[in-house]
C-alpha positions as CSV (number, residue, x, y, z in Angstrom):
1,M,9.2,-20.4,29.9
2,A,7.4,-23.6,31.0
3,E,8.4,-24.8,34.4
4,T,9.0,-28.4,35.3
5,S,6.6,-30.1,37.7
6,L,9.1,-30.4,40.5
7,P,10.5,-27.4,42.5
8,P,14.1,-26.4,41.8
9,G,15.3,-28.0,45.1
10,A,14.2,-31.5,44.1
11,F,17.3,-32.1,41.9
12,H,19.2,-28.9,42.5
13,G,21.6,-30.5,45.0
14,L,22.3,-33.4,42.7
15,V,23.3,-31.1,39.8
16,H,25.3,-28.9,42.1
17,A,27.2,-31.8,43.6
18,S,28.0,-33.1,40.1
19,M,29.3,-29.8,38.8
20,T,31.4,-28.8,41.7
21,P,34.3,-31.3,41.3
22,L,34.5,-30.5,37.5
23,L,35.8,-27.0,38.1
24,P,37.5,-26.9,41.5
25,R,39.6,-24.0,42.9
26,V,43.0,-23.9,41.4
27,G,45.4,-21.5,43.1
28,E,43.9,-18.1,43.0
29,L,41.2,-19.1,40.5
30,P,37.9,-19.7,42.3
31,G,36.1,-23.0,41.8
32,V,32.6,-23.0,40.3
33,E,31.1,-23.5,43.8
34,E,32.4,-20.0,44.7
35,T,30.9,-18.3,41.7
36,G,27.2,-18.2,42.4
37,L,26.4,-21.7,41.2
38,D,23.2,-22.0,43.2
39,G,21.7,-18.8,41.7
40,F,22.8,-19.9,38.3
41,L,21.1,-23.3,38.6
42,R,17.9,-21.6,39.9
43,R,18.0,-19.4,36.8
44,V,18.6,-22.3,34.5
45,H,15.7,-24.2,36.1
46,A,13.4,-21.2,35.8
47,D,14.4,-19.9,32.3
48,A,15.5,-22.9,30.2
49,P,13.1,-25.3,28.5
50,P,12.3,-28.3,30.7
51,A,14.4,-30.5,28.4
52,V,17.5,-28.6,29.3
53,W,16.9,-28.9,33.1
54,W,16.0,-32.6,32.8
55,G,19.1,-33.2,30.6
56,L,21.2,-31.7,33.4
57,V,19.5,-33.9,36.0
58,G,20.1,-37.0,33.8
59,A,23.7,-36.0,33.3
60,A,24.1,-35.6,37.0
61,L,22.6,-39.0,37.7
62,A,25.0,-40.6,35.2
63,Y,27.9,-38.7,36.8
64,Q,27.0,-39.8,40.3
65,V,26.8,-43.5,39.4
66,G,29.9,-43.2,37.3
67,P,32.5,-44.1,40.0
68,L,31.5,-47.7,39.5
69,L,32.9,-47.5,35.9
70,T,35.7,-45.0,36.4
71,L,37.1,-46.1,39.8
72,G,35.5,-49.4,40.5
73,L,33.8,-48.0,43.6
74,P,30.2,-48.7,44.4
75,W,29.2,-45.3,45.8
76,P,28.0,-42.0,44.4
77,A,30.5,-39.4,43.2
78,A,29.3,-37.0,45.9
79,W,30.7,-39.4,48.6
80,L,34.2,-39.4,47.1
81,G,37.1,-37.5,48.8
82,V,38.8,-34.6,47.0
83,R,41.5,-36.8,45.4
84,R,39.1,-39.5,44.3
85,A,36.6,-36.9,43.1
86,D,39.3,-35.4,40.9
87,D,40.3,-38.8,39.6
88,H,36.6,-39.6,38.8
89,A,36.1,-36.2,37.0
90,D,39.2,-36.8,34.9
91,R,38.3,-40.4,34.0
92,A,34.7,-39.6,33.3
93,A,35.7,-36.9,30.8
94,R,38.0,-39.5,29.0
95,T,36.0,-42.7,29.4
96,P,35.1,-44.7,26.3
97,V,31.6,-45.1,27.8
98,Y,29.9,-42.5,25.6
99,V,26.9,-41.7,27.8
100,L,29.1,-41.0,30.8
101,R,31.6,-38.9,28.8
102,Q,28.8,-36.8,27.2
103,A,27.1,-36.4,30.6
104,T,30.3,-35.1,32.0
105,F,30.8,-32.6,29.2
106,L,27.2,-31.4,29.5
107,L,27.7,-30.7,33.2
108,L,31.1,-29.1,32.5
109,T,29.6,-26.9,29.8
110,F,27.0,-25.5,32.1
111,A,29.4,-25.2,35.0
112,G,31.8,-23.3,32.6
113,L,29.0,-20.8,31.7
114,C,28.6,-20.0,35.4
115,W,32.3,-19.9,36.1
116,G,33.3,-17.9,33.1
117,A,30.8,-15.2,33.8
118,D,32.0,-14.6,37.3
119,P,33.7,-11.1,37.6
120,D,36.5,-12.5,39.9
121,V,37.3,-15.2,37.5
122,R,37.3,-12.8,34.5
123,R,39.5,-10.4,36.5
124,S,42.0,-13.2,37.3
125,L,42.2,-14.1,33.6
126,S,42.6,-10.4,32.6
127,Q,39.2,-10.3,30.9
128,D,36.8,-7.4,31.0
129,P,33.6,-8.0,32.9
130,I,30.6,-9.2,30.9
131,G,28.5,-6.4,32.2
132,P,25.6,-6.0,34.6
133,D,23.3,-9.0,34.9
134,P,19.7,-7.8,34.4
135,D,18.4,-10.6,36.6
136,A,21.2,-10.4,39.2
137,W,21.3,-14.2,39.6
138,R,24.6,-14.2,41.4
139,T,23.2,-12.3,44.3
140,S,19.9,-14.0,44.6
């Protein structure tokens, strides 16, 4: 696939920080951050068309400036504490502001792809493993 002009690290942290509060650890279920998110994002950046990666970057930017709309706070979502980050995630998913709501769902969809493929998550939910990953992105 064609690569974007910037290295994966240029916006990798922004997308990572935006996905993490959307699927946090709940009891024994691991959060998305514990399921190989960095490897997953590197693989998306390398294998997906550039429009997909840039869509995730745009969604992450919208999510990061979203606390101004959802919480009335003038700082990025990455600077919120755990409770406020959870409030922002909930409100961003339900906001009438279409762009922010859709950005949140795009991030949640990709975070869910990573989270739902994790063997520990699948075992916790009594699901069979997906099978071996030919590219082994969780261990890279």
